[in-house]
C-alpha positions as CSV (number, residue, x, y, z in Angstrom):
1,M,108.7,95.0,88.8
2,E,111.8,96.6,87.3
3,N,115.1,96.6,89.0
4,S,115.1,100.0,90.7
5,R,117.5,102.0,92.9
6,D,114.8,104.6,93.6
7,P,114.3,104.6,97.4
8,W,110.6,105.6,97.0
9,A,109.9,102.7,94.6
10,I,111.7,100.3,96.8
11,L,109.8,101.4,99.9
12,V,106.5,101.1,98.1
13,S,107.3,97.6,96.8
14,E,108.4,96.5,100.3
15,F,105.1,97.7,101.8
16,M,103.0,96.1,99.1
17,L,104.9,92.8,99.3
18,Q,104.6,92.4,103.0
19,Q,101.6,90.0,102.9
20,T,100.7,89.8,99.2
21,Q,102.0,87.5,96.5
22,A,104.3,89.3,94.0
23,S,102.1,88.3,91.1
24,R,99.2,90.2,92.6
25,V,101.3,93.3,93.4
26,V,102.8,94.0,90.0
27,A,99.9,95.7,88.4
28,K,99.0,97.7,91.5
29,Y,102.6,98.7,92.0
30,K,102.9,100.2,88.6
31,T,99.6,102.0,88.9
32,F,100.5,103.4,92.3
33,L,103.9,104.7,91.1
34,E,102.3,106.3,88.0
35,R,99.9,108.1,90.3
36,F,102.4,108.9,93.0
37,P,105.9,108.9,91.5
38,T,107.4,110.5,94.5
39,Q,106.8,110.7,98.2
40,P,105.8,114.4,98.1
41,C,103.2,113.5,95.5
42,A,101.7,110.9,97.9
43,Q,101.9,113.4,100.8
44,A,100.1,116.1,98.7
45,A,97.3,113.7,97.9
46,L,96.9,112.9,101.6
47,R,96.7,116.5,102.5
48,K,94.0,117.1,100.0
49,S,91.9,114.4,101.5
50,Y,91.7,116.0,104.9
């Protein structure tokens, strides 16, 4: 994971790293941030699913 100052990227990484080894998180982290680059993008996806 790159060194980021983006609060969204930091929050996502903190959640993902809670109980998962970093080596397993890296690929999913990048994929997640590509799909949901901002918190509003993630919120919009949740709204569409309900």
